[in-house]
N, C-alpha and C positions, 0 to 999 in steps of 0.2 A: 269883228268877230274873233280877233286874235285873243289869246289868253282865256279861252272859254272855260278852262278848268279852275278859274279863280274862285268859283262858288262851290267848291267841293263840299264843305261843311253843310251849306244850305241844301244842296241836292241830296246829301246823305239822309237828311231828315225826311225825304220822301219815301224812303225804304219802309215797307210794311204798311204803307197807307194807300197802296194801289195807284200811285200817281207817278208820273215821270215827265221829263221835258223832251220835246221833240223839236229838232232843227228842221225847218221847212226849206226846200230848195226846188228848183226846176231843172229839167234836162233839155227838152225841146218842146216848145209850145207852152201852153198855159197850164198843163197838168202839173200839180204840185206833188212832191214826194217828201218823205220824212225819214230821219235817222235819230236814234236815241242820243241825246247830248252826252250821256255817260261814255259813249264810244268816241267822242270827238275831242281831239286835242286842240286844234285851232282851225280857222278858215282863213285862207290867204288868196290873193290874186294869183292867177296862174303864172308861175315863174317860167323861165326858159327851161325846156325839157331836153335831156340828152337821149337820143334814140338808142335802143338796144337791138343789135342785129339778131334776126331770127326769133324775136320775142313774139308772144301771142299778140295778135293785132289789137286786142283790147287794152294792152299796156301801151300807153302813148309815149312813154319814156320814163326817165328817172329824174327826180328833182333833188337838189343838194340843199338841205336845210340844217343849219346849225351843226355842221360837221357830220350829218347823217345823209345817206343816200337812200331815197325811198322810191318805190315804183308808183307811178300814177296811172290809175285805171280809168278808162272812159266808161262811166257808169251807164250812160245811155246805150252805147254800143253793146255793153255786156248783157243787157236785157232785151236786145233785139231792135232798138230804136236807131234812128239816124245819128251818126257820131257827132260829137260836139266840136265846134270850131277849134277850140284849144288855143285861143289867142289871149291877149292881156285882158280881154273883157270877160273871160271865164274865171271860175274859181276852183280851188282845190280844197276839199274837206279832208284834213289830215286826221286819221283815225288809228286806234289800236284795236286790232282783232286778233284773238288767239295768240297773243304775245308777239305780234308782228306789227310794224308801223307801215302804213300805206296811205296814199292819197287817192281820193275819188274826184275826177274831173266832172264838174257840173256847170250848167250854163249861168245860173244865178242863185243867190241865197236870199231867202226872205227874212225870217225871224225865228225866235225860239218861243214856243208856247208850252204852257203847263197844263196837262190834261190828265184825266182819269183813265186807267186801263179799261174800265167798263164801257167807255165810249169807243173802244177799239175793237173791231170785229174781224172775223176771218174774211179773206177776199172772196167776193162773189165770182161765180163762173161767168165767162163771156167777155172778160176784159181784154183777152188776147195775150196778156202777159202774166196771167195769174200764177203761172208756174214760178215766177220770180218774186212773188209777193208773199209776205207772211201775214199782213193785216191791212186794213183800211180804216180810216176815220173821217169825220167830217169837220171842217174848219171854215167858218164864215160861209156856210152853205155849199162849199166845194168839197169834193172827194179828195182826200190825201192818201197816197199809196205808200206803204212801208215795204221797202225792198228786202228780200231775203239775201242779205249780204253774204251769209255763209254759203249759199248756193253759188253766188257769183265767185267768191274766193276759191271754192273747190274747183269750179270749171276752169278758172283762169290760172290759178297757182298750183292746183293739185293738192291732194291730201292722202295720207296713209290711213286706211280704214280699219285694218286689223292689227292687233298687237303682235309683237315679235314672239317667237317661241321662247326666247331667253327671258322674257318678262313674266311668263306664266309659270307658276309653281304648281306642278301637277300633283303634289301631295295635298294641296288644298282643293277639296272637291266642292263643286257647285251643285251637285246632284240634289234635286229637291228644293233648291233655293229659288226664290222669286224676287224679281226687281220690278218696281214701278217706274216707268220712264215717262217723263212729262216734258214735251218740247213741241213748239209750233213749227219748227223747221224740219221738213222731210229729210234733208241731208243729215241733220244731227240725230234724228230718230234712228235712221238706218245705220249710222256709225255705231251708236250705242248698242243696237240690236246685234250687230256683227260681233262685237266684243263679248256680249252675253252668250252668244252662241258658242264662241270659243271656250267659254268657261262652263258650258252645259247648264246654264241658268235659264229658267223660265222667266217670262216677263209679260207685263201688261203695258200697253202703250196708249198714252192719251195726249191730246194736242194743246191743252192750256190748263192754267191753274184752277179755273172754276170747274172744268170737267173733272180734274183730279180730285178736288175737294168734294164734289157731289158723289164721285165714285167711292171715296173713303167713307162718307156718311152712309151710303147704302150698305157697305160692308159692316159698319158698326150696327146698323139696324138689323142686319141678319145675325148679329151676335158673334161675329168673327173676333178672335183675339188678335188684334193688329200689332201687338208687341212682337208676335212671332210669325205673322203672315208674310210680311216683306222683309227680306234681309236688309234692303235699303231702298230709299227713294232717291232717284236722280232727276233733278228738276232744272230746267232752264230758268233764266230770270225774266227775260223779255217775252211776254206772251199776251195775246189779246184777252180781254175780259177780267182776268186775274193774273197778276205777275207772280214770279217765283218768290219774291220777298213776302208778299202778302200770304201766299200759300204756306210758306214756312212759319210765319207768325201765327196763323190759324192752327196749324198742326201742333206747334209747341204750346199753345194755350189750351188745347183740348186734352184733358187728363188721360183719356184712353188712347191718345196718339203720340203724346209728348216723348215717349221712349223710342219712337221710330228714328232710325238713323237717316238723316237727310243731307244729301250732297247737292249743293248748288253748282251746276255745270254750265258755265257761261263764257261767252267771248268778250264780256265787258272789260273795260280797262282795269288793269291790276291796281291802280291807285286807290280804288274804292273797296277792294275785296275784304280786307280784314275788318274794317268798320262795319260793313254790311252784314257779314256772317255773325259777328257779335251782336249786332242790333236785333236781328230777327231770330236768333237762336239756332241757326243751322249748325250741323255738326262739322261741316267741312266745305271748303271752296275748291273747285277744280276748274282750271282754265281749259277751254276747248282748244284744239282737239288733239290730244296726245294719247293715242290708244294704249301705249305702255303704262302711262300714269293712271289711266282709267282702270286698267287691270290691277295695278298695285293697290289702288283705293278700294276696289271691290274685294280683292282677296284679303286685304287687311281686315275688313269687316267680317268676312267669312271665317277667318281665323278666330276672331273674338267670339263668334257664335258657336264654335266647336267645343 
């Protein structure tokens, strides 16, 4: 599994076609979980870990990889399961989220599959850990659970949810402006909402690309002038049913929507970002989650509209 990013060009071609690649792994027992390959840098056997005094118990230690020191989180323990043994039989999935590098300790790694987002659904209630899931899908007749890594990272590492006063230009008024927020993660939705509240912006909040597309279609049927209805659309990339790349592609191909200002707001690895934004026609990419940068992006758009 090492060198998993070698197929960047091939994976980039999936953008706008509502497909992605999922790395399957297990934590404890037979249940399989998944993570988007775009977020994975490599998979390695669990190395020797250096303990960190007074660290969150989910952080099993730090690993030293190619001159970098990265925290290793027990993904099972983070979602309320029995912790992983953490010996040489375990694996570490090295990932990039929100411009940080970290490893997730897992029991075993299965394989990479190529699937369509339409086969990925919102998690059903009653799983006992649905609060830590963003989606589920079926592979070989078995349920695969996709973990809300943003929620795990926030709980373990912490995150600043509001922008600093220094970042806000009070001469730029958000009064009367409206934002469409599209994200399947409750953590991300709440973060964006808090920033919009700071700027006195109204907002509509939806949970995936298909829901957003159907919402926009309804507004068009009602005769709304969507060139002026939303100041901007802020969309995640990874979402069940329809991803952000596909949503962007559909918006930019619809003559009555193509002038909407679309920001892809994602924790996906930075190596893909420029190519993806250009391919699907989005106006801007913004890495999660720096509230000051989100404020600057929103206010730049508001200035352009004044």
